[in-house]
C-alpha positions in Angstrom: -41.3 -23.1 49.2 -40.4 -20.0 51.1 -43.1 -18.0 49.3 -45.7 -20.7 50.4 -44.5 -20.5 54.0 -44.7 -16.7 54.0 -48.2 -16.9 52.5 -49.3 -19.3 55.3 -47.7 -17.2 57.9 -49.5 -14.1 56.7 -52.8 -15.9 56.7 -52.3 -17.2 60.2 -51.3 -13.7 61.4 -54.5 -12.2 60.0 -56.7 -14.4 62.3 -54.2 -14.5 65.2 -55.8 -13.4 68.5 -59.3 -13.6 67.2 -60.2 -16.8 68.9 -63.2 -16.6 71.3 -64.2 -18.7 74.2 -66.8 -21.4 73.6 -69.4 -19.6 75.7 -68.9 -16.4 73.7 -69.6 -18.4 70.5 -72.9 -19.6 72.1 -73.8 -16.1 73.1 -73.1 -14.9 69.5 -75.2 -17.8 68.1 -78.1 -16.9 70.4 -78.0 -13.3 69.3 -78.0 -14.2 65.6 -80.9 -16.6 66.1 -82.8 -13.9 68.0 -82.1 -11.5 65.1 -83.5 -14.1 62.7 -86.6 -14.5 64.8 -87.1 -10.7 64.9 -86.7 -10.5 61.1 -89.3 -13.3 60.6 -91.7 -11.6 63.0 -91.4 -8.3 61.1 -91.9 -10.0 57.8 -94.9 -12.0 59.1 -96.5 -8.8 60.5 -96.1 -6.9 57.3 -97.5 -9.8 55.3 -100.5 -10.2 57.7 -101.3 -6.5 57.2 -100.9 -6.7 53.4 -101.9 -8.7 51.4 -103.0 -10.8 54.3 -103.3 -14.6 54.5 -106.4 -14.6 52.2 -104.5 -12.5 49.6 -101.6 -14.9 49.7 -103.9 -17.9 49.1 -105.5 -16.0 46.2 -102.1 -15.4 44.7 -100.8 -18.9 44.9 -104.2 -20.3 43.7 -104.2 -18.2 40.5 -102.3 -20.8 38.3 -104.8 -23.6 39.1 -107.9 -21.5 39.1 -107.1 -20.3 35.6 -107.7 -23.9 34.4 -110.9 -24.4 36.5 -114.5 -23.4 35.6 -115.2 -19.7 36.4 -117.3 -20.4 39.5 -115.2 -23.3 40.8 -113.2 -22.9 44.0 -110.6 -24.9 45.9 -112.2 -26.9 48.7 -111.1 -27.4 52.3 -111.7 -31.0 53.5 -110.1 -30.7 56.9 -112.0 -29.0 59.8 -109.2 -26.7 60.6 -107.8 -26.3 57.1 -109.4 -22.8 56.5 -107.3 -21.6 59.4 -104.1 -23.5 59.3 -103.4 -23.5 55.6 -103.4 -19.7 55.2 -101.2 -19.5 58.4 -98.8 -22.0 56.9 -98.6 -20.0 53.6 -98.1 -16.8 55.6 -95.2 -18.4 57.6 -93.5 -19.8 54.4 -93.8 -16.4 52.7 -92.3 -14.7 55.7 -89.3 -17.0 55.5 -89.0 -16.2 51.8 -89.3 -12.4 52.4 -86.7 -12.5 55.2 -84.3 -14.9 53.3 -81.6 -12.2 52.7 -81.7 -11.2 56.3 -81.4 -14.8 57.5 -78.5 -15.5 55.2 -76.8 -12.3 56.3 -77.1 -13.3 60.0 -75.5 -16.7 59.2 -72.7 -14.9 57.4 -72.2 -12.5 60.4 -71.8 -15.6 62.6 -69.1 -17.2 60.5 -67.4 -14.0 59.3 -65.0 -13.6 62.2 -63.4 -16.9 61.2 -62.9 -15.9 57.5 -60.0 -14.3 55.8 -60.3 -10.9 54.1 -60.4 -12.3 50.6 -63.1 -14.8 51.7 -65.3 -12.0 53.2 -65.1 -10.1 49.9 -66.9 -12.8 47.9 -69.3 -14.0 50.7 -71.7 -11.1 50.6 -72.0 -11.1 46.8 -72.8 -14.9 47.0 -75.5 -14.2 49.6 -77.1 -11.6 47.4 -76.8 -13.7 44.3 -78.1 -16.8 46.1 -81.2 -14.9 47.3 -81.9 -13.7 43.8 -81.6 -17.2 42.5 -84.0 -18.5 45.1 -86.5 -15.8 44.2 -86.0 -16.5 40.5 -86.7 -20.2 41.0 -89.9 -19.6 43.0 -91.1 -16.9 40.5 -90.4 -19.3 37.7 -92.7 -21.9 39.4 -95.4 -19.4 40.1 -95.6 -17.7 36.7 -94.6 -20.4 34.3 -94.3 -24.0 35.6 -97.7 -24.2 37.4 -99.6 -22.8 34.5 -98.0 -25.2 32.0 -98.3 -28.1 34.4 -102.0 -27.6 35.1 -102.7 -27.0 31.4 -101.0 -30.4 30.7 -102.9 -32.2 33.4 -106.2 -30.7 32.4 -105.9 -32.3 29.0 -106.0 -35.7 30.6 -108.9 -34.9 33.0 -112.1 -36.8 31.8 -115.1 -34.6 31.1 -117.1 -36.4 33.7 -114.6 -35.5 36.4 -114.8 -32.2 38.3 -111.3 -31.1 39.3 -111.8 -29.4 42.6 -108.5 -29.9 44.6 -108.3 -29.7 48.3 -106.5 -26.5 49.4 -104.3 -28.4 51.8 -102.9 -30.8 49.3 -102.6 -28.1 46.7 -100.5 -25.9 49.0 -98.3 -28.8 50.0 -97.7 -29.7 46.4 -96.7 -26.2 45.3 -94.6 -25.5 48.4 -92.6 -28.6 47.6 -92.1 -27.2 44.0 -91.1 -23.8 45.4 -88.5 -25.5 47.6 -87.3 -27.8 44.9 -86.8 -25.0 42.4 -85.4 -22.5 44.9 -82.7 -25.1 46.0 -82.1 -26.3 42.4 -81.5 -22.7 41.3 -78.5 -22.6 43.7 -76.4 -24.7 41.3 -74.2 -21.7 40.3 -73.4 -21.0 43.9 -72.4 -24.6 44.6 -70.3 -24.7 41.5 -68.5 -21.4 42.4 -67.8 -22.6 45.9 -66.4 -25.9 44.8 -64.0 -24.1 42.5 -63.2 -21.4 45.0 -62.2 -23.9 47.7 -60.2 -25.9 45.1 -62.4 -29.0 45.5 -62.7 -29.2 41.7 -61.2 -27.4 38.7 -63.1 -25.5 36.0 -61.7 -28.0 33.4 -63.2 -30.9 35.5 -66.5 -29.2 35.6 -66.5 -28.8 31.8 -65.7 -32.4 31.3 -68.6 -33.3 33.7 -71.2 -31.6 31.6 -72.7 -34.8 30.1 -72.9 -36.4 33.5 -74.6 -33.4 35.0 -77.3 -33.4 32.4 -78.2 -37.0 33.5 -78.0 -35.9 37.2 -80.3 -32.9 36.5 -83.0 -35.1 34.8 -82.8 -37.7 37.6 -83.1 -34.9 40.3 -86.1 -33.4 38.3 -87.8 -36.8 38.1 -87.5 -37.2 41.9 -88.4 -33.7 43.0 -91.3 -32.9 40.6 -94.7 -34.4 39.9 -94.8 -37.2 37.3 -95.5 -35.0 34.4 -93.1 -34.1 31.5 -93.6 -30.4 31.7 -92.5 -29.8 35.3 -89.6 -32.2 34.9 -88.3 -30.4 31.8 -88.9 -27.1 33.5 -86.5 -28.0 36.3 -83.9 -30.0 34.4 -83.3 -27.6 31.6 -82.7 -24.5 33.9 -80.4 -26.6 36.0 -78.3 -27.4 33.0 -78.2 -23.7 32.0 -77.4 -22.6 35.5 -74.5 -25.1 35.6 -73.0 -23.2 32.7 -73.6 -19.9 34.5 -71.8 -21.4 37.5 -68.8 -22.2 35.4 -68.6 -18.7 34.1 -69.1 -17.3 37.6 -66.5 -19.6 39.1 -63.9 -18.4 36.6 -64.6 -14.8 37.5 -64.5 -15.4 41.2 -61.4 -17.5 40.9 -59.6 -14.7 39.1 -60.9 -12.0 41.5 -60.0 -14.0 44.6 -56.5 -14.7 43.2 -55.9 -11.0 42.4 -57.1 -10.1 45.9 -54.8 -12.6 47.6 -51.9 -11.2 45.5 -52.7 -7.7 46.5 -52.9 -8.7 50.2 -49.5 -10.5 50.0 -48.0 -7.5 48.3 -49.4 -5.2 51.0 -48.1 -7.5 53.7 -44.7 -7.6 52.1 -44.5 -3.9 51.8 -45.6 -3.4 55.5 -43.0 -6.0 56.7 -40.2 -4.4 54.8 
């Protein structure tokens, strides 16, 4: 009981005197939001220079054009679609490119309220989360879309010319990018749940069967009604769940060791 009281006292002492007035919190929030806007502006300018809005459209259209006749092109039904659709793609790509910077600014805003051992695992999680988001989007671009359009093309009658509208096509694949980018964060969620002692690793292991059902339900809701894209989302989610359990065990052991070292250092300093 005494050890627990000493531990709580040391934790309280670490953040003692760091409280800031509410106005200062608002100023800090404003600064972080401005940094986010600056990062997005830089990313947007770089993408506008190269590869440009047209180059980005060509890149995301590659999966579907590979399954269209050689001379076929996507069409623009709306009057302003040729302008607004490339601009929308440019803005979404800028957000993706600046994602680590945006997450870093969010971390810098909450960092003053975190303990030392919490700060140690926050940055690796930001880096790992960004990589997972990129991996999910790349998985969609270079695997899922190709297999999905190949599957759909087999059911297209010979008398039907498949010439999708660029606006609807972009909306469809952007929804897939977001779905896979978020779904690939499963390891991060699992590690945070274990780290904050909301669930144990043993509980996660026993929940495997239920999570498989949840993964397939989520895939059925978030993806188009074809088997390929649903399997392409559900199967990686199940695999990433296992990765999250392994990562949670590592982070739990690392955090525990860091806390013990801090307690030992505090005890030595106090003595």
